[in-house]
C-alpha positions in Angstrom: 55.7 92.5 111.8 58.3 91.1 109.2 56.4 88.1 107.9 59.4 85.8 106.3 61.3 86.5 109.6 58.4 85.2 111.5 58.0 82.3 109.4 61.8 81.4 109.4 61.7 81.7 113.2 58.9 79.2 113.6 60.7 76.7 111.0 64.1 77.1 113.0 62.8 75.7 116.3 59.8 73.7 115.0 60.1 69.9 114.7 60.3 68.7 111.0 58.7 65.8 109.5 61.9 64.0 108.9 64.3 63.8 112.0 67.4 63.9 109.7 66.4 67.5 109.1 66.7 68.4 112.5 69.8 66.6 112.9 71.5 68.3 109.9 70.2 71.8 111.2 72.0 71.0 114.5 75.1 70.0 112.8 75.2 73.2 110.6 74.6 75.2 113.7 77.4 73.2 115.6 80.0 73.6 112.7 79.6 77.5 112.6 79.5 77.5 116.5 83.0 75.7 116.7 84.5 77.7 113.8 83.5 80.9 115.4 85.0 80.0 118.7 88.1 78.8 117.1 88.5 82.3 115.5 87.8 84.2 118.8 90.3 81.9 120.6 93.1 82.0 118.1 92.8 85.8 117.4 93.0 86.4 121.1 96.0 84.3 121.5 97.8 86.3 118.8 96.6 89.6 120.6 98.1 87.9 123.8 101.5 87.5 122.2 101.5 91.0 120.8 100.8 92.6 124.1 103.3 90.5 125.9 105.9 91.5 123.5 105.0 95.2 123.7 105.4 95.0 127.4 108.9 93.7 127.1 109.8 96.5 124.9 108.8 99.1 127.4 111.7 98.1 129.7 114.4 99.3 127.4 112.9 101.3 124.4 112.1 104.9 124.9 108.6 106.5 124.6 109.8 108.5 121.4 112.9 108.1 119.2 114.1 110.8 116.7 116.3 109.5 114.0 117.6 111.3 110.9 115.9 110.5 107.6 118.9 110.5 105.4 122.3 109.2 106.9 122.9 107.6 110.0 124.2 110.3 112.4 123.6 114.1 112.6 125.0 116.9 114.7 123.8 116.6 118.5 123.1 120.6 118.3 121.1 120.4 115.2 118.5 123.4 115.4 115.5 121.2 114.8 116.7 118.5 117.6 117.0 121.4 120.0 113.6 122.7 119.1 112.1 119.1 119.8 114.2 118.8 122.9 112.7 122.0 124.3 108.9 120.6 123.9 107.3 121.3 127.3 106.0 117.7 127.5 109.4 116.3 127.5 110.5 115.1 130.7 114.0 113.4 129.9 116.1 113.4 126.6 118.9 111.2 125.8 121.5 111.5 123.3 122.3 107.9 121.6 125.1 106.6 119.3 124.6 103.0 118.2 127.3 101.3 116.0 128.4 97.8 115.4 131.7 96.7 116.5 133.7 93.5 117.3 133.9 92.9 121.1 136.4 90.4 122.9 136.5 89.0 126.4 139.4 87.0 127.3 139.5 84.2 124.6 135.9 84.7 123.1 134.7 87.1 120.7 131.3 88.3 119.3 129.8 91.1 116.8 127.9 93.4 119.2 125.8 96.4 118.8 127.1 99.3 121.0 124.6 101.6 122.5 126.1 104.7 123.9 123.7 106.5 126.2 124.0 109.6 128.6 124.1 108.9 132.3 120.4 109.7 132.6 119.4 106.6 130.5 117.9 104.9 133.7 115.6 107.9 134.0 114.5 107.4 130.4 113.8 103.7 130.4 113.1 101.0 133.1 116.8 99.5 132.5 117.2 99.5 136.4 114.3 96.9 136.6 116.0 94.3 134.4 119.6 94.7 135.7 121.1 91.5 136.9 124.1 91.3 139.1 124.1 94.8 140.1 121.0 96.9 141.1 122.4 100.3 140.4 122.9 101.5 136.9 126.4 103.0 136.4 128.3 103.8 133.3 131.3 105.2 134.8 133.2 105.8 137.9 136.5 107.9 138.1 138.4 106.9 134.9 136.7 103.6 134.5 134.1 103.3 131.7 131.6 100.4 132.2 130.0 98.0 129.8 126.6 96.3 130.5 125.9 93.5 128.0 122.6 91.6 127.2 122.5 88.5 129.3 122.7 86.0 126.4 125.7 87.9 125.0 127.3 87.8 128.4 126.8 84.1 128.5 128.3 83.5 124.9 131.4 85.7 125.8 131.8 83.7 129.2 131.2 87.0 131.2 130.2 85.9 134.7 129.3 87.5 137.8 132.7 86.7 139.2 134.9 87.1 136.0 135.0 90.9 136.2 137.7 92.1 133.6 138.2 94.5 130.6 135.8 94.0 127.5 138.0 94.9 124.2 136.1 96.6 121.5 137.5 96.8 118.0 136.0 99.1 115.5 136.9 99.8 111.8 138.8 103.0 110.9 136.7 105.3 109.0 139.6 106.8 106.9 142.5 105.6 105.2 143.0 102.3 103.2 143.3 98.8 104.8 146.9 97.4 104.7 146.6 93.7 104.1 150.0 93.0 105.4 148.9 94.5 108.8 145.0 94.0 109.1 144.9 95.0 112.8 146.1 98.3 111.9 142.8 99.0 110.1 140.9 98.9 113.5 140.5 101.1 116.6 140.8 99.5 119.8 139.4 100.5 123.2 138.1 98.9 126.3 135.5 99.1 128.9 135.4 97.4 132.5 132.8 94.5 132.9 131.8 94.8 136.5 129.5 91.8 136.5 126.3 93.7 135.7 124.0 92.6 132.8 120.6 93.3 131.5 117.8 91.0 130.6 115.2 92.6 128.3 113.9 89.0 127.5 114.2 89.8 123.8 116.7 88.1 121.7 117.2 91.5 119.5 118.7 93.0 122.9 120.1 90.4 124.9 122.2 88.6 122.2 123.7 91.7 120.8 123.4 94.9 122.8 126.1 96.3 125.0 125.2 99.5 126.9 128.1 101.9 127.2 128.8 105.6 127.8 128.1 107.7 124.9 131.6 109.4 125.2 133.2 106.0 124.6 131.0 105.3 121.3 131.8 108.8 120.1 135.7 108.4 120.7 135.7 104.9 119.2 133.8 105.8 115.9 135.3 109.3 115.6 131.6 110.9 115.8 132.4 113.7 118.2 129.5 116.0 118.7 127.2 113.6 116.6 124.4 111.3 117.5 122.3 108.7 116.0 119.2 109.1 117.8 117.5 111.4 120.4 115.5 109.3 122.9 112.8 111.0 125.1 110.4 110.2 127.8 107.3 112.5 128.4 105.8 114.0 131.3 103.0 111.8 132.9 99.7 112.6 131.5 101.1 113.9 128.1 99.1 113.0 125.1 101.8 110.8 123.1 99.8 110.7 119.8 99.5 114.6 120.1 103.1 115.3 121.0 104.4 112.8 118.3 102.3 114.6 115.6 103.6 118.1 116.8 107.2 116.8 116.8 106.7 115.3 113.3 105.6 118.8 112.1 108.6 120.4 113.8 110.9 117.9 112.3 110.1 119.2 108.7 110.7 115.9 106.9 114.4 115.6 108.1 113.7 113.6 111.0 111.5 110.4 111.7 109.8 110.6 115.3 108.9 107.1 116.3 107.0 105.6 119.2 107.7 102.1 120.6 105.7 100.2 118.2 107.3 101.9 115.1 110.6 101.4 116.5 110.0 97.6 116.4 107.9 97.8 113.2 109.4 94.7 111.7 108.5 92.5 114.8 104.8 93.9 115.0 104.4 93.6 111.2 105.2 90.0 111.1 103.0 89.2 114.2 100.1 91.1 112.3 100.8 89.0 109.2 100.8 85.8 111.1 97.4 86.8 112.7 96.0 87.6 109.3 97.0 84.1 107.8 95.4 82.6 110.9 92.3 84.5 110.2 92.2 83.6 106.6 92.7 79.8 107.2 90.0 79.8 110.2 87.6 81.6 107.8 88.3 78.9 105.1 87.3 76.4 107.6 84.2 78.4 108.6 83.4 78.3 104.9 83.5 74.6 104.8 81.4 74.4 107.9 78.7 76.6 106.3 78.4 73.9 103.5 76.2 72.2 106.0 73.7 75.2 105.7 73.3 74.6 102.1 72.2 70.9 102.8 69.9 71.9 105.7 68.2 74.5 103.7 67.8 72.1 100.8 66.1 69.5 102.7 64.0 71.9 104.5 62.7 73.5 101.3 61.8 70.1 100.1 60.1 69.1 103.5 58.0 72.2 103.4 56.7 72.1 99.8 53.2 72.0 101.1 53.7 74.9 103.3 54.9 76.8 100.3 51.4 76.1 98.7 49.8 77.4 101.8 51.9 80.6 101.9 51.1 81.5 98.2 47.4 80.7 98.8 47.1 83.2 101.8 48.9 86.1 99.6 52.5 85.6 100.2 54.6 86.5 97.0 57.5 84.4 95.7 60.0 87.0 96.9 58.5 86.6 100.7 58.8 83.0 100.3 62.4 83.0 99.3 63.0 85.4 102.0 61.7 82.8 104.6 64.4 80.1 103.6 67.1 83.0 103.3 66.3 84.2 106.7 66.5 80.5 107.9 70.0 80.2 106.9 71.0 83.5 108.3 69.3 82.5 111.7 71.3 79.3 111.6 74.7 81.4 111.1 73.7 84.0 113.6 72.8 81.5 116.4 76.0 79.5 115.7 77.9 82.7 115.8 76.5 84.0 119.1 76.9 80.5 120.8 80.5 80.4 119.2 81.5 83.8 120.5 80.2 83.0 123.9 82.1 79.6 124.0 85.3 81.4 122.7 85.0 84.3 125.4 84.4 81.7 128.0 87.5 79.7 126.9 89.8 83.0 126.9 88.4 83.8 130.4 89.4 80.4 131.8 92.8 80.6 130.1 93.4 84.1 131.6 92.3 83.2 134.9 93.7 79.4 135.4 96.3 79.1 132.6 94.8 75.9 131.5 96.9 75.4 128.3 100.6 75.6 129.3 103.4 76.5 126.9 105.8 73.9 128.1 105.6 70.8 130.2 107.8 72.2 133.0 107.4 75.5 134.8 109.9 78.1 134.1 110.9 76.9 130.7 109.5 80.0 129.1 109.0 83.7 130.1 105.5 82.7 130.9 103.9 79.3 131.8 100.8 79.5 129.8 99.6 80.9 126.5 98.7 84.6 126.9 95.2 85.6 125.9 93.9 89.1 125.3 90.4 89.8 123.9 90.0 92.7 121.7 86.2 93.4 121.1 87.1 94.7 117.7 88.1 91.2 116.8 84.8 89.8 118.2 83.0 92.1 116.0 85.0 91.1 112.9 84.3 87.5 113.8 80.5 88.1 114.2 80.2 89.9 110.9 82.5 87.4 109.1 80.3 84.5 110.1 77.1 86.5 109.2 78.5 87.3 105.7 79.7 83.6 105.1 76.4 82.3 106.4 74.3 84.6 104.1 76.3 83.5 101.1 75.9 80.0 102.0 72.2 80.4 102.4 71.8 82.5 99.1 72.6 79.8 96.6 69.9 77.1 97.8 67.5 79.7 98.3 67.9 81.4 94.9 68.1 78.1 93.0 66.0 75.5 94.9 63.2 78.1 95.9 62.8 79.0 92.2 62.7 75.4 91.1 60.1 74.6 93.9 57.8 77.4 92.9 57.9 76.6 89.3 57.1 72.8 90.2 54.2 74.0 92.1 52.7 76.2 89.6 52.9 73.2 87.1 51.2 71.0 89.4 48.4 73.5 89.9 
């Protein structure tokens, strides 16, 4: 039996001679509990937003994307790309050419990102699920080439379901010098037909800027015949994504990057991780302040138990064991507060997931979702528990080390 732990447990649940000590102990435990619950809830909300954003990216982002390490474009028949394309796990592979251009529709204009893709782009992604206006994904018919803009871009250009017309696209010439007396001569002009179909990925990166067009259009406009800026792929169902990605990177021989969906949106997810880390640091600081109550609680307990210290020494307890009694007392306050706080935090997360108690806005439909998203990651719960124990132990260490030493010296002098 661990003697210091046994005594500390008795002290924790027994009534003290002064009621204020019990009150301070409860306040200490409550402070730790509230801070712990806040950590669990806030980190779970950040996880919820992370998972929500990731679910949106899957509608238009490919499973794997291969891009050159140096330069923006590369030959479509590059031997390494052909080798990657022939992997047995690859179900669909699409060549893409992405470039910026100036687009005008009637009397409005905007800078856009043209994403030229093959006809099998709807097999590669879930683009058909986010189309508005037309349910069928179609890039060309006979001699017509179609433009499918993002929803917000279409609104900005005044492109409605009934305003079917040609979208004019201007791209700078890659060769020769610009004649300032005739600036329009420095641009290549081509046009696509807008049939009224738009996509809504519910991500501003795509909805505000992107126009999906046939790859032949972008190659002709930017003089990139036989070139591509990326090779995008979908794997067969049941394939091990991480294993295939590792094998493709080995085949790329350092000339190409192989990116999964998270790596394609690395900046977005990096910002979310930084925000989550900052929230964790601030809440941990609040936890540290809450644990100062443990110092006061232990200090008053040690003064209250002076007579018990004499008794413990008389029955053979060493000074180290006596110090450990109060150290365990502080740790137990932190541990009980952590367990209760985690329980309350998990309960609050379950209620938010089930009932959406806290809404994002006052009116339904103002946002993509009506309530704050919550996703509990048990790695975060474990991190919170360890954090509380460490902070609580450090808070208990100072009064135990300092006051117990003074208390023992005082008792020796009185003897």
